[in-house]
Biotite code that builds the C-alpha atoms (Angstrom):
import biotite.structure as struc

atoms = struc.array([
    struc.Atom([-0.088, -0.123, -0.303], chain_id="A", res_id=1, res_name="MET", atom_name="CA", element="C"),
    struc.Atom([1.116, 3.523, -0.900], chain_id="A", res_id=2, res_name="ASN", atom_name="CA", element="C"),
    struc.Atom([2.576, 4.979, 2.203], chain_id="A", res_id=3, res_name="ARG", atom_name="CA", element="C"),
    struc.Atom([1.352, 8.211, 1.589], chain_id="A", res_id=4, res_name="ARG", atom_name="CA", element="C"),
    struc.Atom([-2.370, 6.476, 2.219], chain_id="A", res_id=5, res_name="LEU", atom_name="CA", element="C"),
    struc.Atom([-1.606, 5.154, 5.282], chain_id="A", res_id=6, res_name="VAL", atom_name="CA", element="C"),
    struc.Atom([-2.709, 7.899, 7.382], chain_id="A", res_id=7, res_name="PRO", atom_name="CA", element="C"),
    struc.Atom([-5.406, 9.004, 5.327], chain_id="A", res_id=8, res_name="ILE", atom_name="CA", element="C"),
    struc.Atom([-7.030, 5.799, 5.582], chain_id="A", res_id=9, res_name="VAL", atom_name="CA", element="C"),
    struc.Atom([-6.600, 5.085, 9.209], chain_id="A", res_id=10, res_name="ALA", atom_name="CA", element="C"),
    struc.Atom([-8.239, 8.629, 9.910], chain_id="A", res_id=11, res_name="ALA", atom_name="CA", element="C"),
    struc.Atom([-11.303, 6.997, 8.069], chain_id="A", res_id=12, res_name="ALA", atom_name="CA", element="C"),
    struc.Atom([-11.288, 4.374, 9.917], chain_id="A", res_id=13, res_name="GLY", atom_name="CA", element="C"),
    struc.Atom([-11.261, 6.166, 13.041], chain_id="A", res_id=14, res_name="ILE", atom_name="CA", element="C"),
    struc.Atom([-13.874, 8.675, 12.061], chain_id="A", res_id=15, res_name="SER", atom_name="CA", element="C"),
    struc.Atom([-16.286, 5.567, 10.603], chain_id="A", res_id=16, res_name="MET", atom_name="CA", element="C"),
    struc.Atom([-15.465, 4.267, 14.426], chain_id="A", res_id=17, res_name="ILE", atom_name="CA", element="C"),
    struc.Atom([-16.553, 7.893, 16.280], chain_id="A", res_id=18, res_name="VAL", atom_name="CA", element="C"),
    struc.Atom([-19.501, 8.392, 13.799], chain_id="A", res_id=19, res_name="ILE", atom_name="CA", element="C"),
    struc.Atom([-20.767, 4.997, 14.964], chain_id="A", res_id=20, res_name="GLY", atom_name="CA", element="C"),
    struc.Atom([-20.945, 5.395, 18.632], chain_id="A", res_id=21, res_name="PHE", atom_name="CA", element="C"),
    struc.Atom([-22.515, 8.775, 18.087], chain_id="A", res_id=22, res_name="ALA", atom_name="CA", element="C"),
    struc.Atom([-25.388, 7.639, 15.952], chain_id="A", res_id=23, res_name="LEU", atom_name="CA", element="C"),
    struc.Atom([-26.994, 6.154, 18.725], chain_id="A", res_id=24, res_name="PRO", atom_name="CA", element="C"),
    struc.Atom([-26.806, 9.172, 21.104], chain_id="A", res_id=25, res_name="ALA", atom_name="CA", element="C"),
    struc.Atom([-27.863, 11.455, 18.265], chain_id="A", res_id=26, res_name="ILE", atom_name="CA", element="C"),
    struc.Atom([-31.006, 9.278, 17.586], chain_id="A", res_id=27, res_name="ALA", atom_name="CA", element="C"),
    struc.Atom([-31.692, 9.571, 21.462], chain_id="A", res_id=28, res_name="SER", atom_name="CA", element="C"),
    struc.Atom([-31.320, 12.970, 21.444], chain_id="A", res_id=29, res_name="ILE", atom_name="CA", element="C"),
    struc.Atom([-33.596, 13.264, 18.453], chain_id="A", res_id=30, res_name="VAL", atom_name="CA", element="C"),
    struc.Atom([-36.568, 10.711, 19.706], chain_id="A", res_id=31, res_name="ALA", atom_name="CA", element="C"),
    struc.Atom([-36.031, 12.802, 23.358], chain_id="A", res_id=32, res_name="GLY", atom_name="CA", element="C"),
    struc.Atom([-36.941, 16.369, 21.550], chain_id="A", res_id=33, res_name="GLY", atom_name="CA", element="C"),
    struc.Atom([-40.007, 14.476, 19.659], chain_id="A", res_id=34, res_name="ARG", atom_name="CA", element="C"),
    struc.Atom([-41.240, 13.356, 23.059], chain_id="A", res_id=35, res_name="GLN", atom_name="CA", element="C"),
    struc.Atom([-40.692, 16.249, 24.821], chain_id="A", res_id=36, res_name="ALA", atom_name="CA", element="C"),
    struc.Atom([-42.911, 17.980, 22.185], chain_id="A", res_id=37, res_name="THR", atom_name="CA", element="C"),
    struc.Atom([-46.064, 15.921, 23.672], chain_id="A", res_id=38, res_name="GLU", atom_name="CA", element="C"),
    struc.Atom([-48.726, 17.462, 25.413], chain_id="A", res_id=39, res_name="GLY", atom_name="CA", element="C"),
    struc.Atom([-52.490, 17.651, 25.585], chain_id="A", res_id=40, res_name="LEU", atom_name="CA", element="C"),
    struc.Atom([-55.075, 18.872, 22.693], chain_id="A", res_id=41, res_name="GLY", atom_name="CA", element="C"),
    struc.Atom([-58.317, 20.159, 23.283], chain_id="A", res_id=42, res_name="LEU", atom_name="CA", element="C"),
    struc.Atom([-60.992, 19.993, 20.453], chain_id="A", res_id=43, res_name="ARG", atom_name="CA", element="C"),
    struc.Atom([-64.314, 20.587, 20.579], chain_id="A", res_id=44, res_name="GLY", atom_name="CA", element="C"),
    struc.Atom([-67.615, 20.504, 18.785], chain_id="A", res_id=45, res_name="ASN", atom_name="CA", element="C"),
    struc.Atom([-71.225, 21.509, 19.298], chain_id="A", res_id=46, res_name="VAL", atom_name="CA", element="C"),
    struc.Atom([-74.644, 19.825, 18.125], chain_id="A", res_id=47, res_name="ASP", atom_name="CA", element="C"),
    struc.Atom([-77.835, 21.823, 18.498], chain_id="A", res_id=48, res_name="MET", atom_name="CA", element="C"),
    struc.Atom([-81.190, 20.499, 17.502], chain_id="A", res_id=49, res_name="ILE", atom_name="CA", element="C"),
    struc.Atom([-84.095, 22.424, 17.377], chain_id="A", res_id=50, res_name="LEU", atom_name="CA", element="C"),
    struc.Atom([-87.822, 20.947, 18.229], chain_id="A", res_id=51, res_name="TYR", atom_name="CA", element="C"),
    struc.Atom([-91.421, 22.141, 17.518], chain_id="A", res_id=52, res_name="ASP", atom_name="CA", element="C"),
    struc.Atom([-93.725, 21.672, 19.971], chain_id="A", res_id=53, res_name="GLN", atom_name="CA", element="C"),
    struc.Atom([-94.949, 18.527, 18.639], chain_id="A", res_id=54, res_name="SER", atom_name="CA", element="C"),
    struc.Atom([-91.481, 17.066, 18.847], chain_id="A", res_id=55, res_name="GLY", atom_name="CA", element="C"),
    struc.Atom([-90.300, 17.423, 15.200], chain_id="A", res_id=56, res_name="ASN", atom_name="CA", element="C"),
    struc.Atom([-86.905, 18.527, 14.085], chain_id="A", res_id=57, res_name="VAL", atom_name="CA", element="C"),
    struc.Atom([-86.932, 22.261, 12.652], chain_id="A", res_id=58, res_name="LYS", atom_name="CA", element="C"),
    struc.Atom([-83.469, 22.817, 12.623], chain_id="A", res_id=59, res_name="ASP", atom_name="CA", element="C"),
    struc.Atom([-80.276, 20.591, 13.557], chain_id="A", res_id=60, res_name="GLU", atom_name="CA", element="C"),
    struc.Atom([-76.341, 22.123, 13.282], chain_id="A", res_id=61, res_name="ARG", atom_name="CA", element="C"),
    struc.Atom([-72.962, 20.140, 13.969], chain_id="A", res_id=62, res_name="HIS", atom_name="CA", element="C"),
    struc.Atom([-70.281, 22.820, 14.073], chain_id="A", res_id=63, res_name="ILE", atom_name="CA", element="C"),
    struc.Atom([-66.661, 22.880, 15.625], chain_id="A", res_id=64, res_name="ASP", atom_name="CA", element="C"),
    struc.Atom([-65.468, 25.147, 17.877], chain_id="A", res_id=65, res_name="ASN", atom_name="CA", element="C"),
    struc.Atom([-63.001, 27.313, 19.650], chain_id="A", res_id=66, res_name="LEU", atom_name="CA", element="C"),
    struc.Atom([-61.318, 26.410, 23.247], chain_id="A", res_id=67, res_name="ILE", atom_name="CA", element="C"),
    struc.Atom([-60.727, 30.213, 24.075], chain_id="A", res_id=68, res_name="VAL", atom_name="CA", element="C"),
    struc.Atom([-57.131, 31.081, 25.860], chain_id="A", res_id=69, res_name="SER", atom_name="CA", element="C"),
    struc.Atom([-59.203, 31.744, 29.412], chain_id="A", res_id=70, res_name="ALA", atom_name="CA", element="C"),
    struc.Atom([-60.328, 27.952, 29.019], chain_id="A", res_id=71, res_name="GLY", atom_name="CA", element="C"),
    struc.Atom([-57.082, 26.872, 28.270], chain_id="A", res_id=72, res_name="VAL", atom_name="CA", element="C"),
    struc.Atom([-56.031, 28.346, 31.726], chain_id="A", res_id=73, res_name="GLU", atom_name="CA", element="C"),
    struc.Atom([-58.849, 27.196, 33.303], chain_id="A", res_id=74, res_name="GLY", atom_name="CA", element="C"),
    struc.Atom([-57.814, 23.659, 32.208], chain_id="A", res_id=75, res_name="VAL", atom_name="CA", element="C"),
    struc.Atom([-54.429, 23.942, 33.707], chain_id="A", res_id=76, res_name="ALA", atom_name="CA", element="C"),
    struc.Atom([-55.784, 25.734, 36.998], chain_id="A", res_id=77, res_name="SER", atom_name="CA", element="C"),
    struc.Atom([-58.017, 22.411, 37.720], chain_id="A", res_id=78, res_name="ARG", atom_name="CA", element="C"),
    struc.Atom([-54.864, 20.804, 36.967], chain_id="A", res_id=79, res_name="ILE", atom_name="CA", element="C"),
    struc.Atom([-52.259, 22.759, 39.351], chain_id="A", res_id=80, res_name="ALA", atom_name="CA", element="C"),
    struc.Atom([-53.646, 26.038, 40.710], chain_id="A", res_id=81, res_name="PRO", atom_name="CA", element="C"),
    struc.Atom([-51.434, 28.677, 40.043], chain_id="A", res_id=82, res_name="HIS", atom_name="CA", element="C"),
    struc.Atom([-52.624, 32.203, 40.333], chain_id="A", res_id=83, res_name="ASP", atom_name="CA", element="C"),
    struc.Atom([-55.948, 34.080, 41.516], chain_id="A", res_id=84, res_name="GLY", atom_name="CA", element="C"),
    struc.Atom([-57.978, 34.359, 37.989], chain_id="A", res_id=85, res_name="SER", atom_name="CA", element="C"),
    struc.Atom([-59.872, 31.140, 37.843], chain_id="A", res_id=86, res_name="VAL", atom_name="CA", element="C"),
    struc.Atom([-61.396, 29.510, 40.515], chain_id="A", res_id=87, res_name="ASN", atom_name="CA", element="C"),
    struc.Atom([-60.214, 25.766, 40.135], chain_id="A", res_id=88, res_name="PRO", atom_name="CA", element="C"),
    struc.Atom([-63.064, 24.600, 41.962], chain_id="A", res_id=89, res_name="THR", atom_name="CA", element="C"),
    struc.Atom([-65.659, 25.275, 39.624], chain_id="A", res_id=90, res_name="ALA", atom_name="CA", element="C"),
    struc.Atom([-66.254, 22.896, 36.980], chain_id="A", res_id=91, res_name="PRO", atom_name="CA", element="C"),
    struc.Atom([-67.159, 24.300, 33.332], chain_id="A", res_id=92, res_name="TYR", atom_name="CA", element="C"),
    struc.Atom([-70.516, 22.315, 33.219], chain_id="A", res_id=93, res_name="ASN", atom_name="CA", element="C"),
    struc.Atom([-72.975, 25.563, 32.134], chain_id="A", res_id=94, res_name="TYR", atom_name="CA", element="C"),
    struc.Atom([-74.463, 26.264, 28.560], chain_id="A", res_id=95, res_name="ILE", atom_name="CA", element="C"),
    struc.Atom([-75.252, 29.408, 27.286], chain_id="A", res_id=96, res_name="ALA", atom_name="CA", element="C"),
    struc.Atom([-76.979, 31.074, 24.569], chain_id="A", res_id=97, res_name="LEU", atom_name="CA", element="C"),
    struc.Atom([-76.435, 34.278, 22.944], chain_id="A", res_id=98, res_name="GLY", atom_name="CA", element="C"),
    struc.Atom([-77.390, 36.674, 20.005], chain_id="A", res_id=99, res_name="THR", atom_name="CA", element="C"),
    struc.Atom([-74.207, 37.610, 18.600], chain_id="A", res_id=100, res_name="SER", atom_name="CA", element="C"),
    struc.Atom([-72.525, 36.410, 15.577], chain_id="A", res_id=101, res_name="ASN", atom_name="CA", element="C"),
    struc.Atom([-69.191, 38.589, 15.836], chain_id="A", res_id=102, res_name="THR", atom_name="CA", element="C"),
    struc.Atom([-66.380, 35.692, 14.984], chain_id="A", res_id=103, res_name="ALA", atom_name="CA", element="C"),
    struc.Atom([-64.811, 33.768, 17.581], chain_id="A", res_id=104, res_name="VAL", atom_name="CA", element="C"),
    struc.Atom([-60.998, 34.592, 18.648], chain_id="A", res_id=105, res_name="ASP", atom_name="CA", element="C"),
    struc.Atom([-59.094, 33.281, 21.292], chain_id="A", res_id=106, res_name="ALA", atom_name="CA", element="C"),
    struc.Atom([-58.765, 36.136, 23.353], chain_id="A", res_id=107, res_name="SER", atom_name="CA", element="C"),
    struc.Atom([-62.732, 35.964, 24.488], chain_id="A", res_id=108, res_name="GLN", atom_name="CA", element="C"),
    struc.Atom([-63.794, 35.761, 27.914], chain_id="A", res_id=109, res_name="THR", atom_name="CA", element="C"),
    struc.Atom([-67.375, 36.134, 27.318], chain_id="A", res_id=110, res_name="ALA", atom_name="CA", element="C"),
    struc.Atom([-70.741, 35.631, 24.634], chain_id="A", res_id=111, res_name="LEU", atom_name="CA", element="C"),
    struc.Atom([-70.525, 38.914, 22.408], chain_id="A", res_id=112, res_name="SER", atom_name="CA", element="C"),
    struc.Atom([-74.199, 39.115, 23.242], chain_id="A", res_id=113, res_name="ALA", atom_name="CA", element="C"),
    struc.Atom([-75.365, 36.514, 25.944], chain_id="A", res_id=114, res_name="GLU", atom_name="CA", element="C"),
    struc.Atom([-79.259, 36.532, 26.509], chain_id="A", res_id=115, res_name="LEU", atom_name="CA", element="C"),
    struc.Atom([-80.126, 38.303, 29.843], chain_id="A", res_id=116, res_name="THR", atom_name="CA", element="C"),
    struc.Atom([-81.233, 36.856, 32.670], chain_id="A", res_id=117, res_name="THR", atom_name="CA", element="C"),
    struc.Atom([-84.662, 36.687, 33.496], chain_id="A", res_id=118, res_name="GLY", atom_name="CA", element="C"),
    struc.Atom([-87.777, 34.493, 33.340], chain_id="A", res_id=119, res_name="ALA", atom_name="CA", element="C"),
    struc.Atom([-87.273, 33.400, 29.967], chain_id="A", res_id=120, res_name="ASN", atom_name="CA", element="C"),
    struc.Atom([-83.576, 32.701, 30.149], chain_id="A", res_id=121, res_name="TYR", atom_name="CA", element="C"),
    struc.Atom([-80.814, 31.194, 32.392], chain_id="A", res_id=122, res_name="ALA", atom_name="CA", element="C"),
    struc.Atom([-77.789, 29.239, 31.651], chain_id="A", res_id=123, res_name="ARG", atom_name="CA", element="C"),
    struc.Atom([-78.828, 25.773, 32.235], chain_id="A", res_id=124, res_name="ILE", atom_name="CA", element="C"),
    struc.Atom([-75.936, 23.657, 34.499], chain_id="A", res_id=125, res_name="GLN", atom_name="CA", element="C"),
    struc.Atom([-75.596, 19.711, 33.315], chain_id="A", res_id=126, res_name="ASP", atom_name="CA", element="C"),
    struc.Atom([-74.746, 17.980, 36.635], chain_id="A", res_id=127, res_name="GLY", atom_name="CA", element="C"),
    struc.Atom([-74.157, 14.865, 34.991], chain_id="A", res_id=128, res_name="THR", atom_name="CA", element="C"),
    struc.Atom([-71.693, 15.394, 32.147], chain_id="A", res_id=129, res_name="ALA", atom_name="CA", element="C"),
    struc.Atom([-70.239, 12.476, 30.638], chain_id="A", res_id=130, res_name="ILE", atom_name="CA", element="C"),
    struc.Atom([-66.921, 11.546, 30.539], chain_id="A", res_id=131, res_name="TYR", atom_name="CA", element="C"),
    struc.Atom([-66.137, 8.859, 28.131], chain_id="A", res_id=132, res_name="SER", atom_name="CA", element="C"),
    struc.Atom([-63.363, 6.910, 26.370], chain_id="A", res_id=133, res_name="THR", atom_name="CA", element="C"),
    struc.Atom([-65.472, 4.460, 23.939], chain_id="A", res_id=134, res_name="ALA", atom_name="CA", element="C"),
    struc.Atom([-64.314, 6.570, 20.889], chain_id="A", res_id=135, res_name="SER", atom_name="CA", element="C"),
    struc.Atom([-61.715, 9.036, 21.896], chain_id="A", res_id=136, res_name="GLY", atom_name="CA", element="C"),
    struc.Atom([-61.342, 11.004, 25.221], chain_id="A", res_id=137, res_name="ASN", atom_name="CA", element="C"),
    struc.Atom([-64.542, 12.550, 25.200], chain_id="A", res_id=138, res_name="LYS", atom_name="CA", element="C"),
    struc.Atom([-66.445, 14.960, 27.651], chain_id="A", res_id=139, res_name="LEU", atom_name="CA", element="C"),
    struc.Atom([-70.118, 15.511, 26.491], chain_id="A", res_id=140, res_name="ILE", atom_name="CA", element="C"),
    struc.Atom([-72.305, 18.416, 28.150], chain_id="A", res_id=141, res_name="LEU", atom_name="CA", element="C"),
    struc.Atom([-76.007, 18.346, 26.924], chain_id="A", res_id=142, res_name="SER", atom_name="CA", element="C"),
    struc.Atom([-79.028, 20.767, 28.382], chain_id="A", res_id=143, res_name="VAL", atom_name="CA", element="C"),
    struc.Atom([-81.830, 21.416, 26.886], chain_id="A", res_id=144, res_name="THR", atom_name="CA", element="C"),
    struc.Atom([-84.165, 24.727, 26.947], chain_id="A", res_id=145, res_name="PHE", atom_name="CA", element="C"),
    struc.Atom([-87.620, 24.351, 26.870], chain_id="A", res_id=146, res_name="GLY", atom_name="CA", element="C"),
    struc.Atom([-90.719, 26.014, 25.491], chain_id="A", res_id=147, res_name="PRO", atom_name="CA", element="C"),
    struc.Atom([-90.386, 29.992, 26.911], chain_id="A", res_id=148, res_name="GLY", atom_name="CA", element="C"),
    struc.Atom([-87.014, 29.774, 27.378], chain_id="A", res_id=149, res_name="GLN", atom_name="CA", element="C"),
    struc.Atom([-84.304, 31.272, 25.321], chain_id="A", res_id=150, res_name="ALA", atom_name="CA", element="C"),
    struc.Atom([-86.863, 32.254, 23.003], chain_id="A", res_id=151, res_name="THR", atom_name="CA", element="C"),
    struc.Atom([-85.543, 34.361, 19.674], chain_id="A", res_id=152, res_name="GLY", atom_name="CA", element="C"),
    struc.Atom([-82.949, 34.495, 16.864], chain_id="A", res_id=153, res_name="THR", atom_name="CA", element="C"),
    struc.Atom([-79.637, 32.675, 18.471], chain_id="A", res_id=154, res_name="LEU", atom_name="CA", element="C"),
    struc.Atom([-76.193, 33.052, 16.898], chain_id="A", res_id=155, res_name="ARG", atom_name="CA", element="C"),
    struc.Atom([-74.018, 32.074, 19.797], chain_id="A", res_id=156, res_name="GLU", atom_name="CA", element="C"),
    struc.Atom([-73.224, 29.363, 22.456], chain_id="A", res_id=157, res_name="SER", atom_name="CA", element="C"),
    struc.Atom([-70.445, 28.760, 24.662], chain_id="A", res_id=158, res_name="GLY", atom_name="CA", element="C"),
    struc.Atom([-69.338, 26.717, 27.920], chain_id="A", res_id=159, res_name="ILE", atom_name="CA", element="C"),
    struc.Atom([-68.783, 28.529, 31.772], chain_id="A", res_id=160, res_name="PHE", atom_name="CA", element="C"),
    struc.Atom([-68.097, 27.550, 35.033], chain_id="A", res_id=161, res_name="ASN", atom_name="CA", element="C"),
    struc.Atom([-70.864, 29.369, 36.599], chain_id="A", res_id=162, res_name="SER", atom_name="CA", element="C"),
    struc.Atom([-74.249, 30.372, 36.327], chain_id="A", res_id=163, res_name="ALA", atom_name="CA", element="C"),
    struc.Atom([-73.568, 33.604, 35.729], chain_id="A", res_id=164, res_name="THR", atom_name="CA", element="C"),
    struc.Atom([-70.091, 35.835, 35.182], chain_id="A", res_id=165, res_name="GLY", atom_name="CA", element="C"),
    struc.Atom([-67.551, 33.048, 36.014], chain_id="A", res_id=166, res_name="GLY", atom_name="CA", element="C"),
    struc.Atom([-64.806, 31.886, 33.125], chain_id="A", res_id=167, res_name="ASN", atom_name="CA", element="C"),
    struc.Atom([-65.698, 30.786, 29.799], chain_id="A", res_id=168, res_name="MET", atom_name="CA", element="C"),
    struc.Atom([-64.095, 27.657, 28.305], chain_id="A", res_id=169, res_name="LEU", atom_name="CA", element="C"),
    struc.Atom([-65.014, 27.715, 24.631], chain_id="A", res_id=170, res_name="ALA", atom_name="CA", element="C"),
    struc.Atom([-67.244, 29.678, 21.919], chain_id="A", res_id=171, res_name="ARG", atom_name="CA", element="C"),
    struc.Atom([-69.123, 29.242, 18.925], chain_id="A", res_id=172, res_name="GLN", atom_name="CA", element="C"),
    struc.Atom([-71.431, 31.565, 16.466], chain_id="A", res_id=173, res_name="THR", atom_name="CA", element="C"),
    struc.Atom([-73.502, 29.572, 13.856], chain_id="A", res_id=174, res_name="PHE", atom_name="CA", element="C"),
    struc.Atom([-76.263, 31.090, 11.136], chain_id="A", res_id=175, res_name="ALA", atom_name="CA", element="C"),
    struc.Atom([-79.303, 32.247, 12.908], chain_id="A", res_id=176, res_name="ASP", atom_name="CA", element="C"),
    struc.Atom([-81.411, 29.865, 14.793], chain_id="A", res_id=177, res_name="ILE", atom_name="CA", element="C"),
    struc.Atom([-85.214, 31.150, 15.397], chain_id="A", res_id=178, res_name="GLN", atom_name="CA", element="C"),
    struc.Atom([-86.315, 29.722, 18.315], chain_id="A", res_id=179, res_name="LYS", atom_name="CA", element="C"),
    struc.Atom([-89.956, 29.838, 18.775], chain_id="A", res_id=180, res_name="ALA", atom_name="CA", element="C"),
    struc.Atom([-91.855, 30.196, 22.390], chain_id="A", res_id=181, res_name="ALA", atom_name="CA", element="C"),
    struc.Atom([-93.252, 26.747, 22.047], chain_id="A", res_id=182, res_name="GLY", atom_name="CA", element="C"),
    struc.Atom([-89.885, 25.427, 20.244], chain_id="A", res_id=183, res_name="ASP", atom_name="CA", element="C"),
    struc.Atom([-87.293, 23.124, 22.512], chain_id="A", res_id=184, res_name="THR", atom_name="CA", element="C"),
    struc.Atom([-83.689, 23.741, 21.521], chain_id="A", res_id=185, res_name="LEU", atom_name="CA", element="C"),
    struc.Atom([-80.812, 20.605, 22.897], chain_id="A", res_id=186, res_name="THR", atom_name="CA", element="C"),
    struc.Atom([-77.457, 21.548, 22.700], chain_id="A", res_id=187, res_name="VAL", atom_name="CA", element="C"),
    struc.Atom([-74.610, 19.137, 23.188], chain_id="A", res_id=188, res_name="THR", atom_name="CA", element="C"),
    struc.Atom([-70.990, 20.343, 23.376], chain_id="A", res_id=189, res_name="TRP", atom_name="CA", element="C"),
    struc.Atom([-68.369, 17.580, 23.054], chain_id="A", res_id=190, res_name="THR", atom_name="CA", element="C"),
    struc.Atom([-64.803, 18.278, 23.808], chain_id="A", res_id=191, res_name="ILE", atom_name="CA", element="C"),
    struc.Atom([-62.566, 15.838, 22.834], chain_id="A", res_id=192, res_name="THR", atom_name="CA", element="C"),
    struc.Atom([-59.022, 15.334, 24.791], chain_id="A", res_id=193, res_name="LEU", atom_name="CA", element="C"),
    struc.Atom([-56.361, 13.939, 22.707], chain_id="A", res_id=194, res_name="SER", atom_name="CA", element="C"),
    struc.Atom([-52.378, 13.781, 22.742], chain_id="A", res_id=195, res_name="PRO", atom_name="CA", element="C"),
    struc.Atom([-50.680, 15.490, 20.638], chain_id="A", res_id=196, res_name="THR", atom_name="CA", element="C"),
])
């Protein structure tokens, strides 16, 4: 073998050995970086079914919704309370309705035009919300606004942790739903929790 090639071949051999030892470490770092980015995702949708006084379906909607920033903060505070802005002991199980079609935005903390409280309207609490793992990890809230409740033109809905005021978890707008005095409206929110 040419004497000039011996140092080059030796250096190449040493480099290959070093690379061989380094590759598993690099792969471990890359895999570890990927694991570090895993987290919890929240995705929601709302189903609304409007019935007339005879029980016939008048209108039906199935819409994805936005989990707002205050809602994410609320979920974090439920896991580990860390400041005084969100009550960690109040569950998000009240469904509200409103009349505004202002676009949803993550910074919102309330409905844009929630119906006023009174004899014909109040947020309704689902005290027996369901958590199901049958087809994904889903939290299901469902309430019914009966005849005389929430009558009028409805354009928005949200989930809250209080009968009035409180913190909003999610909000969605939709094309007008005209609820007559004798109609019944069922509102079902489904929040799907999944690893990201």
